[in-house]
C-alpha positions as CSV (number, residue, x, y, z in Angstrom):
1,M,-3.9,6.5,16.8
2,S,-6.3,4.4,14.8
3,Q,-5.1,1.3,12.8
4,S,-5.3,1.4,9.0
5,K,-6.4,-1.8,7.8
6,P,-4.3,-3.2,4.8
7,K,-7.2,-3.3,2.5
8,D,-7.7,0.6,3.3
9,L,-4.2,1.2,2.0
10,A,-5.6,0.4,-1.7
11,N,-7.3,3.7,-1.1
12,L,-4.4,5.6,0.2
13,S,-4.5,9.4,-0.2
14,I,-1.6,11.8,0.4
15,V,-2.2,15.5,1.0
16,R,-1.5,17.4,-2.2
17,W,0.8,20.7,-2.6
18,D,-2.3,23.0,-2.9
19,D,-3.7,21.5,0.2
20,L,-0.4,22.2,2.4
21,P,-0.3,25.2,4.6
22,T,0.5,28.3,2.4
23,F,1.6,30.1,5.6
24,G,4.5,29.4,7.7
25,V,4.2,26.9,10.5
26,Y,6.2,26.1,13.6
27,N,7.9,22.6,14.1
28,D,5.2,21.1,16.4
29,Q,2.5,21.8,13.6
30,V,4.7,20.2,11.0
31,L,5.2,17.2,13.2
32,S,1.4,16.9,13.6
33,I,0.8,17.3,9.8
34,I,3.3,14.6,9.0
35,E,2.2,12.2,11.8
36,E,-1.3,12.5,10.6
37,Q,-0.5,12.0,6.9
38,L,1.7,9.2,7.3
39,A,0.0,7.3,10.2
40,F,-0.3,4.2,8.0
41,L,3.5,3.7,8.3
42,T,3.1,2.9,12.0
43,P,-0.4,1.5,12.3
44,D,0.0,0.9,16.2
45,G,1.4,4.3,16.7
46,S,4.4,2.6,18.6
47,E,7.1,4.6,16.5
48,K,7.3,8.2,15.8
49,I,7.6,8.9,12.0
50,I,9.3,12.1,12.5
51,T,10.8,14.0,15.4
52,P,12.3,17.5,15.9
53,A,15.9,15.9,15.9
54,M,15.2,14.3,12.6
55,I,14.3,17.7,10.9
56,N,17.1,19.3,12.5
57,N,19.5,16.5,11.0
58,Y,17.7,17.0,7.7
59,V,18.5,20.6,7.6
60,K,22.1,19.9,8.5
61,L,22.6,17.4,5.9
62,G,21.0,19.9,3.3
63,L,17.9,17.7,2.5
64,I,15.7,20.7,3.3
65,E,16.1,24.4,3.4
66,R,16.6,26.1,6.9
67,P,13.2,27.2,8.3
68,I,12.4,30.8,7.8
69,K,12.2,32.4,11.3
70,K,11.5,29.1,12.7
71,K,8.6,28.5,10.4
72,Y,8.4,25.9,7.6
73,F,6.3,26.5,4.3
74,Q,4.9,24.2,1.6
75,L,8.3,23.0,0.2
76,H,9.6,22.3,3.6
77,I,6.4,20.2,4.4
78,A,6.2,18.4,1.1
79,Q,9.9,17.4,1.3
80,L,9.5,16.1,4.8
81,I,6.9,14.0,3.7
82,V,8.9,12.5,1.0
83,I,11.7,12.2,3.3
84,S,9.8,10.4,5.8
85,L,8.4,7.9,3.3
86,L,11.4,7.2,1.0
87,K,13.7,6.8,4.0
88,Q,11.9,3.4,4.5
89,V,13.5,2.2,1.3
90,L,16.3,4.4,0.3
91,P,19.4,5.9,1.9
92,L,19.1,9.5,2.6
93,T,21.6,10.4,-0.1
94,D,19.5,8.7,-2.7
95,V,16.5,10.5,-1.3
96,Q,18.1,13.9,-1.7
97,K,19.5,13.2,-5.3
98,G,16.0,11.8,-6.3
99,M,14.2,14.6,-5.0
100,A,16.6,17.2,-6.6
101,L,16.2,15.2,-9.9
102,Q,12.4,15.5,-9.8
103,I,12.4,18.9,-8.8
104,S,14.8,19.9,-11.8
105,I,12.5,17.9,-14.3
106,K,9.0,19.0,-12.9
107,G,9.5,22.0,-10.6
108,E,8.6,21.7,-6.9
109,K,4.8,21.5,-7.1
110,E,4.5,18.9,-9.9
111,A,7.4,17.0,-8.5
112,Y,5.4,16.4,-5.1
113,N,2.3,15.8,-6.8
114,S,3.5,13.4,-9.1
115,F,5.1,11.5,-6.2
116,C,1.9,11.5,-4.5
117,K,0.1,10.2,-7.4
118,E,2.5,7.4,-8.1
119,L,2.5,6.3,-4.5
120,E,-1.2,6.2,-4.4
121,E,-1.2,4.1,-7.6
122,S,1.4,1.8,-6.3
123,F,-0.7,1.2,-3.1
124,Y,-3.6,0.6,-5.3
125,H,-1.9,-1.7,-7.4
126,L,-0.7,-4.0,-4.6
127,F,-3.3,-3.7,-1.8
128,S,-6.2,-4.0,-4.1
129,Q,-5.1,-7.6,-4.8
130,L,-6.1,-8.4,-1.3
131,D,-9.7,-9.1,-2.2
132,R,-9.0,-11.7,-4.9
133,T,-9.6,-15.3,-4.4
134,I,-7.0,-16.2,-6.9
135,D,-3.3,-15.8,-6.9
136,F,-1.8,-12.5,-6.3
137,S,-1.0,-10.8,-9.8
138,F,-0.3,-7.6,-11.3
139,T,1.6,-5.9,-14.1
140,I,3.4,-2.8,-15.0
141,E,2.9,-1.1,-18.4
142,G,3.3,2.1,-19.9
143,I,5.6,4.0,-17.6
144,R,7.3,6.9,-19.2
145,N,11.0,7.0,-18.9
146,E,11.2,9.9,-16.5
147,N,8.8,8.1,-14.1
148,V,10.6,4.7,-14.0
149,A,12.5,5.6,-10.9
150,L,9.7,7.3,-9.3
151,K,7.5,4.3,-9.9
152,M,9.9,1.7,-8.7
153,V,10.6,3.6,-5.5
154,T,6.9,3.9,-4.7
155,L,6.3,0.2,-5.5
156,S,9.2,-0.7,-3.1
157,L,7.6,1.2,-0.3
158,A,4.3,-0.4,-1.0
159,S,5.8,-3.8,-1.3
160,K,7.6,-3.3,1.9
161,L,4.5,-2.5,3.9
162,L,2.6,-5.4,2.2
163,T,5.5,-7.6,3.1
164,Q,5.4,-6.5,6.8
165,K,1.5,-7.0,6.9
166,I,1.8,-10.5,5.6
167,I,4.7,-11.5,8.0
168,A,2.5,-10.0,10.9
169,I,-0.2,-12.3,10.2
170,N,2.0,-15.3,9.7
171,G,1.6,-15.8,6.0
172,F,-1.1,-14.8,3.6
173,N,-1.9,-18.1,2.1
174,K,-2.4,-19.8,5.6
175,Q,-4.9,-17.1,6.6
176,K,-6.8,-17.6,3.3
177,K,-6.9,-21.3,3.7
178,E,-8.3,-21.1,7.3
179,G,-11.0,-18.8,6.1
180,V,-9.9,-16.0,8.3
181,D,-9.3,-12.6,6.8
182,S,-6.5,-11.6,9.1
183,L,-5.5,-8.9,6.6
184,E,-8.4,-6.9,8.1
185,K,-6.0,-6.2,11.1
């Protein structure tokens, strides 16, 4: 699995609803889609992002609907992508409530696409700062009330990953002072 460079995460792109398979896919295909889309979560490939047991547990917990004749469709895959991302920063019960809330406000397709857009914007706002030679800075303005929770959770995920990258290189400022751009790792 290829390593994603932190600066590349400023240009993160998550598959949109219309690009998800419109036909049913089996468990192993779902795993491949999610592992490919979310490889940036484990750049060294040492951890599985999702397993068959996890999917079964999400079905048992009611986070996703049961597959139809062992096949998963757009909604299943979209929800599994969202769950795989948000479980990094929220308990599964909150992920479930948040997904239900967004779907009730926007519908399935728009809720998922809005999540992808907010996530990409959050990663851009944080990771695009890595090229700056002055202190890290960004502001949040103009968030519509119905998007506050979505913006905060996507910023939380982006912040967590950025923090992990900084810790992995033993500090952002240390590397900049030494003239080594270790965030390229």
